[in-house]
C-alpha beads as a LAMMPS data file, in Angstrom:
LAMMPS data file: protein, C-alpha beads

73 atoms
72 bonds

1 atom types
1 bond types

-500.0 500.0 xlo xhi
-500.0 500.0 ylo yhi
-500.0 500.0 zlo zhi

Masses

1 110.0

Atoms # bond

1 1 1 -80.842 -253.038 203.108
2 1 1 -84.889 -253.392 203.181
3 1 1 -86.196 -252.293 206.924
4 1 1 -88.272 -254.940 208.297
5 1 1 -91.454 -254.202 210.046
6 1 1 -92.945 -257.210 211.961
7 1 1 -95.226 -256.919 214.832
8 1 1 -94.230 -258.854 218.139
9 1 1 -96.027 -259.118 221.127
10 1 1 -94.685 -258.570 224.439
11 1 1 -94.942 -261.616 226.886
12 1 1 -96.053 -261.926 230.623
13 1 1 -92.326 -262.111 231.245
14 1 1 -91.634 -259.372 229.276
15 1 1 -90.164 -261.164 226.486
16 1 1 -90.601 -261.141 222.799
17 1 1 -89.655 -263.369 219.966
18 1 1 -87.286 -262.220 217.174
19 1 1 -89.193 -262.964 213.803
20 1 1 -87.403 -265.475 211.853
21 1 1 -87.046 -263.325 208.873
22 1 1 -85.034 -260.922 210.942
23 1 1 -83.079 -263.707 212.574
24 1 1 -82.029 -264.974 209.309
25 1 1 -81.201 -261.512 207.504
26 1 1 -79.079 -260.421 210.530
27 1 1 -77.682 -264.311 210.905
28 1 1 -78.694 -264.619 214.564
29 1 1 -77.725 -267.963 216.277
30 1 1 -78.690 -269.132 219.713
31 1 1 -76.893 -267.452 222.438
32 1 1 -76.113 -264.268 220.110
33 1 1 -75.759 -261.340 222.532
34 1 1 -77.769 -258.195 221.921
35 1 1 -77.903 -254.868 223.289
36 1 1 -81.111 -252.351 223.809
37 1 1 -80.311 -248.571 222.680
38 1 1 -83.184 -246.288 223.935
39 1 1 -83.086 -242.990 221.684
40 1 1 -85.535 -240.341 220.975
41 1 1 -88.446 -242.862 222.699
42 1 1 -87.749 -245.889 220.564
43 1 1 -85.672 -248.913 221.645
44 1 1 -83.407 -250.540 218.907
45 1 1 -82.013 -254.040 219.323
46 1 1 -78.258 -254.498 218.395
47 1 1 -76.440 -257.336 217.649
48 1 1 -73.119 -257.697 219.592
49 1 1 -70.054 -258.451 217.359
50 1 1 -66.664 -259.549 218.642
51 1 1 -63.842 -256.828 217.794
52 1 1 -62.384 -258.997 215.433
53 1 1 -65.202 -258.588 213.103
54 1 1 -64.039 -254.621 212.464
55 1 1 -60.937 -255.606 211.678
56 1 1 -59.904 -253.849 208.074
57 1 1 -63.603 -251.846 207.855
58 1 1 -61.310 -248.503 207.319
59 1 1 -59.064 -250.133 205.120
60 1 1 -60.351 -248.059 201.853
61 1 1 -60.175 -244.888 203.867
62 1 1 -57.227 -242.396 202.526
63 1 1 -55.798 -239.736 204.731
64 1 1 -57.262 -237.248 201.827
65 1 1 -60.857 -238.548 202.902
66 1 1 -60.576 -237.515 206.791
67 1 1 -61.207 -233.711 206.854
68 1 1 -58.120 -231.721 208.956
69 1 1 -58.851 -229.376 211.557
70 1 1 -56.328 -226.795 212.542
71 1 1 -54.653 -227.495 215.898
72 1 1 -56.362 -226.157 218.838
73 1 1 -54.654 -224.480 221.538

Bonds

1 1 1 2
2 1 2 3
3 1 3 4
4 1 4 5
5 1 5 6
6 1 6 7
7 1 7 8
8 1 8 9
9 1 9 10
10 1 10 11
11 1 11 12
12 1 12 13
13 1 13 14
14 1 14 15
15 1 15 16
16 1 16 17
17 1 17 18
18 1 18 19
19 1 19 20
20 1 20 21
21 1 21 22
22 1 22 23
23 1 23 24
24 1 24 25
25 1 25 26
26 1 26 27
27 1 27 28
28 1 28 29
29 1 29 30
30 1 30 31
31 1 31 32
32 1 32 33
33 1 33 34
34 1 34 35
35 1 35 36
36 1 36 37
37 1 37 38
38 1 38 39
39 1 39 40
40 1 40 41
41 1 41 42
42 1 42 43
43 1 43 44
44 1 44 45
45 1 45 46
46 1 46 47
47 1 47 48
48 1 48 49
49 1 49 50
50 1 50 51
51 1 51 52
52 1 52 53
53 1 53 54
54 1 54 55
55 1 55 56
56 1 56 57
57 1 57 58
58 1 58 59
59 1 59 60
60 1 60 61
61 1 61 62
62 1 62 63
63 1 63 64
64 1 64 65
65 1 65 66
66 1 66 67
67 1 67 68
68 1 68 69
69 1 69 70
70 1 70 71
71 1 71 72
72 1 72 73
């Protein structure tokens, strides 16, 4: 995925407009929910997806792909 670098301006009402290229690439529609994540001095805007969107994402993993740790007591 190609990183997007678009400059936006914060309005007097603290609003920003998501550039159309980013909206299209992320398939954002009106009413989409997003969350802000602040990390290491940067703010990341992340689209929220329903839980059903993650169904089957680990299907290709095999038990051998997951490292085992000895039991801890």
